[in-house]
N, C-alpha and C positions, 0 to 999 in steps of 0.2 A: 465461598464465592462461587456462584454457578455461572458458567459462561457457555456460549455456543461458538466454537472456533473450528476452522478447517482450512486446509490448503489443497487445492485441486489443480492438477495439470489438465489441460484440455487435450482430448484425444487427437484433435486435428493439428496440434502444435508440432511444428517441424523440429524445434529445439527444446530440450529440457536439461536443466542444470541441477543436479541433486543438491548442491550447496545452497541454492536459493530456498528450497523447501526446508532444509535444516535450519537455516538462519531465521526464517519466519517462525518455525516451531519454537526456537529459543526466544524470539521476541514475544510470542504468546505467553511463554512461561514467565518472562519478565513482567508482562502486563498483569498476570495472575498475582504475582507477589506484590506489585505496586498497589493494586486495588485492595489487597488485604490490609494494607498498612496506612492508607490515607483516604480521605473523602474526595480527593482530586482524581482526575482521569489522565492517563498518559498519552492518549492518542488524539487529542483535540487541538493541539498547538499548531505551530507553523510547519510549512513544508520542510524546512531545514531540521526542525526537531524530529519529524517523522523519519527522515533519512538518517538522522543521528541515532534513532532507535535501532535501525538496521545495523549501523556500524557498531553500536554497543553490543548487539546480539552476536555479531560476528566475533568481536573481541572476547566475549564470554565463552565462546566455543573453543577459543585458543587454536584455531586452525586456519582462519581466514583473515589475513591482515587487511586493514581498511584505512582509507584516507578520505576525509571530507573535503569538498571544494578542491578537487584534484585537477591539475592541468599539466600538460606535457611541456617540460622546460625546453624541449627541442623544437617546439612548434614554430614555424617560420611565418608569423603573422604580426601585423602591427598591433592588432588587438587580440590578446590571448583569450580563448574560450576555455571554460573549465566545466567538468562534470560535477554533479552533486556528490557523487560517491564513486570511489574505486575500491574493488574487492579483489584480493589475490586469491586465485583458485588453486593452482598448483604450479610447480616449477617449469612446466612445459608450455605455458602460454603467458600472455600479457595481462591476464586478468579480465575483469568485468567492470565496465563503467555504467553508471546509473544516472538517468535524468528523471526527476520526479515532478509531478504536478499534484495540486490538491484543490478541493472545493467542498463546500457543504452540500449535502443532498438530504431531502426529507425522507424519513422512514417510510412514508406512504407514497413515494414516487413510483411511477409505473415504468415498465420496460422501455418504452419509446423514449421517454425523457432521460432515463438512466443511460441509454445507448448514446444519446446526443452528447451528454456530458463526457462519457468515456471516449468517444471518437474525437471530440474536440481537444481534450487535454492530452491524449496519447499522441495525436498528430503533432501538437506543439512540442512534446518531448522528442518524438521521432525527428522532426525537422531540426531541432537543436543538435541532436546527436550525429546528424549527417556529416557535420564538419569535423567530428572527433573520432572517426572510425579507425584511424591509425594509432590511437592511444591504447587500444586493448584488443584482445581476441574476441570478446563478447560485449554486447550492449544490452541494456534493459531499460525500456521506457515504462514508467509506473504512473498510475493515477490513484492517489489516495482519496477515496470518497468518504468523507467524515459525515456520519449520519446523525441527524438531529431529529427530535420529536418535540412538538409543542405541548404545553400543559393541557390544552383542549383535546388533542389527539390521545393524550395519555389516559383519558377516561374510557377509551375504546379497548378492545381486546389486544393487550400488548404482545403476548406470545404469538398470536396470529399475525400481527403486524410484522414481527421479526421474521417469521417463517415466510411471509409474503415477500419481504424485501430480499431475502436470500434467493427465493425462487426467481424473482425478477432479474437479479444479478446473474444467476446461473444461466438464464435464458440469453442474456446479452453475451455472455462469454462463450456459449456453445456454438454459435454460428461461425463457420470458418471465415466468412467474409469480414468479420470484425478483427480477425487475426489476433485473438487474445491467447497468450501462451499459458497463463495461470490466473486463478482467482483465489484470493485469500481473504478470510473474514473473521472478525472477532466481535461478539456481542455479549452484553450483560443479559442473562436470562431472567433474572429475578426483577420484577417490576419495582419492588421496594428498594432494591439497590439503585435502580435507575433514578428513582425519585429523590434519593439523597444527593444527586449530582446535578442539581439545577444550576444554570447560569442566570442569576437575577437580571442581568443586563439584557439578555436576549429572550428571557422567558421561555427557554428551551432546555432540554437535557440532551446528552450525547451518549446514546446507548451502545454505539459501536463504530467500527470502521471496516470498509471493504476496499481491498486493493486489487486493481486490474493490472496485469503485467504483460508486456510484449517483449520477447527476446529476439535478438538478431545476432548473426555471426558476422564479424568484421571481414 
């Protein structure tokens, strides 16, 4: 199985948490093993499934306890709000809470359109986490951009399309005004592997996923 995968901290980022990079690395290894054993793909499902992949990766590392749909039992609210994920980092802090959003984006989408998606969904996650800052020492807003390609576009130069998408995403992440802390991506490199994984319902395939992350300190 040939894949293109990477995790990049942005130089302008004020906060970096080594555990996040380690967890994404473990999730990429899980994806490698998953794709070797099935025709299905592990990264095209719901937002909760994607956050669950992070929790699973943390559990496999045996260093970072995780809780999905986590809420603070001591919260004094009529309506309790909960984070998608809580991760324990070490004994000296209250851990990390994560709020994630997801949406499909075309493999041929350009920088401006990608940026609009990223800013919209990260703002949604940021706004939700504003009320939960007392629950943890750290917070992370994530946008999972699930990439699709149509059968018609598949007739074009697939490797060039993937490289173009990565370049566009890197451009979005590098501008300090976007406040992106990290960029992580995972793509199938082999066109034949991609063509095995069509969704007949949508007439598309899903060659990869890009995650934009924004970290804040409570």
